[in-house]
C-alpha positions as CSV (number, residue, x, y, z in Angstrom):
1,X,-15.2,-215.4,108.1
2,X,-14.3,-213.3,105.0
3,X,-10.5,-213.1,105.4
4,X,-7.7,-213.9,107.7
5,X,-6.2,-217.2,108.9
6,X,-9.6,-218.7,109.5
7,X,-11.2,-217.6,106.3
8,X,-14.1,-219.9,105.4
9,X,-15.1,-220.6,109.0
10,X,-18.8,-220.2,109.6
11,X,-19.4,-217.9,112.5
12,X,-22.0,-217.2,115.1
13,X,-24.4,-214.2,115.3
14,X,-23.1,-213.1,118.6
15,X,-20.1,-213.2,121.0
16,X,-19.7,-213.6,124.7
17,X,-17.3,-210.6,124.8
18,X,-16.5,-207.8,122.4
19,X,-17.6,-207.0,118.9
20,X,-18.7,-209.6,116.4
21,X,-17.9,-207.7,113.2
22,X,-14.0,-208.0,113.5
23,X,-14.5,-211.8,113.6
24,X,-16.9,-211.8,110.6
25,X,-14.4,-209.7,108.6
26,X,-11.3,-211.6,109.7
27,X,-9.6,-208.6,111.2
28,X,-9.8,-209.8,114.8
29,X,-6.4,-209.9,116.5
30,X,-4.8,-209.7,113.1
31,X,-1.5,-209.0,114.8
32,X,-1.4,-212.8,115.4
33,X,-1.9,-213.8,111.8
34,X,1.7,-214.8,111.3
35,X,1.6,-216.8,114.5
36,X,-1.5,-218.7,113.4
37,X,0.3,-219.6,110.1
38,X,3.3,-220.9,112.1
39,X,0.9,-223.0,114.2
40,X,-0.7,-224.5,111.2
41,X,2.7,-225.2,109.6
42,X,3.8,-227.1,112.7
43,X,0.6,-229.3,112.6
44,X,0.1,-229.8,116.3
45,X,-1.6,-233.0,117.6
46,X,-3.2,-231.5,120.7
47,X,-4.2,-227.8,121.3
48,X,-5.3,-226.7,124.7
49,X,-7.3,-223.4,124.3
50,X,-7.6,-222.1,127.8
51,X,-10.1,-219.3,128.0
52,X,-11.9,-220.2,124.8
53,X,-14.8,-217.7,125.0
54,X,-17.2,-218.7,122.1
55,X,-14.6,-220.7,120.3
56,X,-12.8,-218.4,117.9
57,X,-9.4,-220.1,118.3
58,X,-10.7,-223.5,119.3
59,X,-12.9,-224.0,116.2
60,X,-10.7,-221.9,113.9
61,X,-7.7,-224.1,114.6
62,X,-9.8,-227.2,114.3
63,X,-10.8,-225.9,110.9
64,X,-7.2,-225.3,109.8
65,X,-5.7,-228.5,111.5
66,X,-8.1,-231.3,110.7
67,X,-5.8,-233.8,112.4
68,X,-5.6,-232.0,115.7
69,X,-7.6,-232.6,118.9
70,X,-8.8,-229.4,120.5
71,X,-9.4,-229.1,124.3
72,X,-11.4,-225.9,124.9
73,X,-11.6,-224.7,128.5
74,X,-13.7,-221.9,129.9
75,X,-15.2,-221.4,133.4
76,X,-18.2,-219.4,131.9
77,X,-21.1,-221.7,130.9
78,X,-22.2,-219.4,128.1
79,X,-18.8,-219.6,126.5
80,X,-18.8,-223.4,126.7
81,X,-22.3,-223.5,125.2
82,X,-21.3,-221.2,122.3
83,X,-18.1,-223.1,121.6
84,X,-20.1,-226.3,121.2
85,X,-22.5,-224.4,119.0
86,X,-19.7,-223.0,116.8
87,X,-18.1,-226.5,116.6
88,X,-21.3,-228.0,115.4
89,X,-21.8,-225.2,112.9
90,X,-18.4,-226.1,111.3
91,X,-18.8,-229.9,111.7
92,X,-15.8,-230.4,114.0
93,X,-17.6,-231.1,117.2
94,X,-16.1,-234.6,117.4
95,X,-12.6,-233.1,117.7
96,X,-13.4,-230.1,120.0
97,X,-13.8,-231.2,123.6
98,X,-15.3,-228.4,125.7
99,X,-14.4,-228.4,129.4
100,X,-14.7,-226.1,132.4
101,X,-11.4,-225.9,134.1
102,X,-7.8,-226.4,133.1
103,X,-5.4,-227.5,135.8
104,X,-1.7,-228.3,135.7
105,X,-2.6,-232.0,135.7
106,X,-4.4,-231.5,132.4
107,X,-1.3,-229.9,130.9
108,X,0.9,-232.7,132.2
109,X,-1.5,-235.3,130.9
110,X,-1.5,-234.0,127.3
111,X,2.0,-232.6,127.0
112,X,4.1,-233.7,124.1
113,X,6.4,-231.9,121.7
114,X,3.4,-231.5,119.4
115,X,1.2,-229.9,122.0
116,X,0.2,-226.2,121.9
117,X,-1.4,-223.9,124.5
118,X,-3.5,-220.9,123.5
119,X,-4.2,-219.0,126.6
120,X,-6.4,-216.0,127.4
121,X,-7.5,-216.2,131.1
122,X,-7.6,-212.6,132.3
123,X,-4.5,-212.6,134.5
124,X,-4.7,-216.1,135.8
125,X,-1.9,-217.0,133.4
126,X,0.3,-216.0,136.3
127,X,-1.0,-219.0,138.3
128,X,-1.4,-221.6,135.5
129,X,1.8,-221.0,133.5
130,X,4.3,-221.8,136.2
131,X,7.0,-224.4,135.2
132,X,7.8,-224.9,138.9
133,X,4.4,-226.4,139.3
134,X,4.0,-227.8,135.8
135,X,7.4,-228.9,134.4
136,X,5.9,-230.0,131.1
137,X,5.4,-226.4,130.2
138,X,9.1,-226.2,129.3
139,X,8.6,-228.3,126.2
140,X,5.2,-226.9,125.1
141,X,4.7,-224.0,122.7
142,X,2.4,-221.3,124.1
143,X,0.5,-218.3,122.7
144,X,-0.5,-216.2,125.7
145,X,-2.6,-213.0,125.8
146,X,-1.0,-211.1,128.7
147,X,-3.1,-209.2,131.2
148,X,-1.4,-206.7,133.5
149,X,-2.9,-205.8,136.9
150,X,-1.6,-204.0,139.9
151,X,0.6,-206.9,140.8
152,X,4.4,-207.0,141.2
153,X,6.2,-208.2,139.3
154,X,4.3,-207.4,136.1
155,X,2.8,-210.4,134.3
156,X,4.8,-210.0,131.1
157,X,8.1,-209.7,132.9
158,X,7.2,-212.6,135.1
159,X,6.4,-214.9,132.1
160,X,9.6,-213.9,130.3
161,X,11.6,-214.7,133.4
162,X,10.0,-218.1,133.8
163,X,10.5,-219.2,130.2
164,X,13.5,-217.3,128.9
165,X,15.7,-220.4,129.4
166,X,13.4,-222.9,127.7
167,X,11.6,-220.9,125.0
168,X,12.3,-218.3,122.3
169,X,10.1,-215.4,123.1
170,X,8.3,-213.0,120.7
171,X,6.4,-210.1,122.3
172,X,3.5,-208.8,120.1
173,X,1.7,-205.6,120.6
174,X,-1.7,-204.4,119.4
175,X,-1.8,-202.1,116.4
176,X,-4.2,-199.8,114.6
177,X,-6.4,-201.4,111.9
178,X,-5.7,-198.9,109.2
179,X,-3.1,-201.1,107.5
180,X,-5.5,-204.0,107.6
181,X,-8.2,-201.9,106.0
182,X,-5.8,-200.7,103.2
183,X,-4.8,-204.3,102.5
184,X,-8.3,-205.8,102.4
185,X,-10.6,-203.1,101.3
186,X,-10.2,-204.0,97.7
187,X,-10.5,-207.7,98.2
188,X,-13.6,-208.0,100.4
189,X,-16.0,-206.3,97.9
190,X,-18.1,-204.8,100.6
191,X,-20.4,-201.8,100.2
192,X,-18.7,-200.0,103.0
193,X,-16.7,-196.8,103.3
194,X,-13.3,-196.6,105.1
195,X,-15.0,-195.0,108.0
196,X,-17.5,-197.9,108.2
197,X,-14.7,-200.4,108.0
198,X,-12.8,-198.6,110.8
199,X,-15.9,-198.9,113.0
200,X,-16.5,-202.6,112.0
201,X,-12.9,-203.5,112.8
202,X,-12.9,-201.8,116.2
203,X,-12.3,-204.3,119.0
204,X,-13.2,-201.9,121.8
205,X,-10.2,-202.7,124.0
206,X,-9.5,-200.5,127.0
207,X,-5.7,-200.9,126.9
208,X,-3.1,-201.7,124.3
209,X,-3.0,-205.5,124.0
210,X,0.1,-207.6,124.4
211,X,0.7,-211.3,123.5
212,X,3.7,-213.5,124.1
213,X,4.5,-216.2,121.6
214,X,6.7,-218.7,123.2
215,X,8.3,-221.6,121.2
216,X,10.0,-224.3,123.2
217,X,13.7,-224.8,122.4
218,X,13.6,-228.1,124.3
219,X,10.9,-229.4,122.0
220,X,13.0,-228.4,118.9
221,X,16.1,-230.1,120.4
222,X,14.1,-233.2,121.0
223,X,12.7,-233.3,117.5
224,X,16.2,-232.7,116.0
225,X,17.7,-235.5,118.1
226,X,14.9,-237.9,117.0
227,X,15.5,-237.1,113.3
228,X,19.2,-237.7,113.7
229,X,18.6,-241.0,115.4
230,X,16.3,-242.1,112.6
231,X,18.8,-241.2,109.9
232,X,21.6,-242.9,111.7
233,X,19.6,-246.0,112.5
234,X,20.1,-245.5,116.3
235,X,17.1,-246.8,118.3
């Protein structure tokens, strides 16, 4: 990748969904760049990437967090095969475990204050991310791509209701790529016009995308209490 939070990652010559050029350029989902840097700064031990596609986030985060273990889930066999291929390409296959299905039991098994969930499962986040069924979600940070369907209540409102007491919530909306082009056109040194770059950064989404970045306040409280105990010598 030529820029962005995963700059330096070697990428594939095809995707299982969407355009490949935004990932090569590093403009893909650039609305989340600040979140990725927060994730890297927190240095998570375990990352569950649920709905990993060909491994953009699974391998990208493995590249940025060499001490993290990545569990990459996808029900599509082509996605799992491509994720393994991308992990091998970047020599992190020993830390990226590719699996088919993520259940609440998987989350409960791996949940700690240093666990992160990155979720993009086409609406099934409504079923999986339910603290009534999976209490450990209350102390896990989560980055969720939200998918709205003709359900009631709406997915975004439902997730906010479920986690407003336990997490700080940041809603992030998709934006135009013109600002990205203006920022990087002079640094990429590519023989491309602005019109070519606009086409190359097009992600071909049918609707405006929304993400929810949820940081557990319970995990922060636990970490603060642990630090105070260490300073005071209390076991």
